[in-house]
C-alpha positions, 0 to 999 in steps of 0.5 A: 941141072940142079946146082945143089941137090940132096936125095934121101939125105939123112943128117945128124950126129953119130948114128942119130938123125935129127930129122926125116930124110931130105930130098931137095934141089936148088937150081940157078935162078931159084931160092929155096927156104928151110923152115921148121921149129928150133931144133928141127935140124935146119942148120944140120941140113945146111951144114951137111949139104955144103960138106961141113958135116958128113951125111948119115945116108943118101947123097948130096951133089953140087953141079952133078959132082960130089960135094967137097968143101975143101975143093977150090972150085966149090969154094969159089962157087959157094959163099955162106953164112953159117957162123957169125964168128968165122972171122980172122981175129987179128983183122979189122972188119974192113980188112977182112972184107978186102982180103975176101974180095981180093982173094976172089978177084973182085975188080975195084975191091976197095970200092966194093968193100966200102959199098958193103960196109955202107949197105950194112951200116958198118962204115963207122966200125970198119976199123974195129976188130970183130971182137969189139963188135956187137953180136948184131954188127958181127952178123952184118959183117958176116953177111957183107963177107958173103956178098962182097965176092961173086958166088953161084950159090949163097947158103945162109942160116937165118940171115935175118937174125939180129937185123932190124926190120928195114935191113931185113927188107933190104937184104931180102930184096937184094937176095931176090935181085941176085936170084933174078940175075941167075944166082941161087940161094939156100937159106933157113929162116923163121921170118914169114916176110923174108920167106915170102919175099925170097923163096920159090920153094920151101923145105919144111924140116920135121921129125917125121917128114920133110916135104917141099911146099909152096912159099904161100903155104909155108908163110901161112904156117909161120904166121900161125906160129 
């Protein structure tokens, strides 16, 4: 059974769709990428598929049931990075991660948080408030927040954004390992290397159609610009 599935899903604002209808599914142990030019609607598709925006038409289902981002079970199962600034403003980076880890029952939460801070190069900034971090540091903190807790599905909007080459590669390899272990990832990206490393299938978001293609075809198109 698909973990997350959209069928003829129309997304947009008001009555205006931003792209062609989307039909795509994400199964356990797979990663699906969304590619397309800026403004094509990738972020809107992601937000609609996790219940942050209402669909204009069509259906989206999680584990066979309706998507409700307010449901406790859904929030336990799905972690995401769709906004760099989804932080508690009065908590330091370390406190934010620790609160997230403990809320999801992570054993040895302090050690797990320390490991995530180190993995994202944030150990020296652990005591800083989000407002004192650079945009790149906030991006890394957001990714650490998604990975510090267990999840069946990760939903990531351009996870490579504002990461250097080495950290992009490390993140892609880490997400690929999570997929190999049975997790699922749905992500939007402009990076052909990231897509080629991680994706099993690629949804090409466009105005006239949104086909699902093989990763090598999407990578070739991204490299051609």
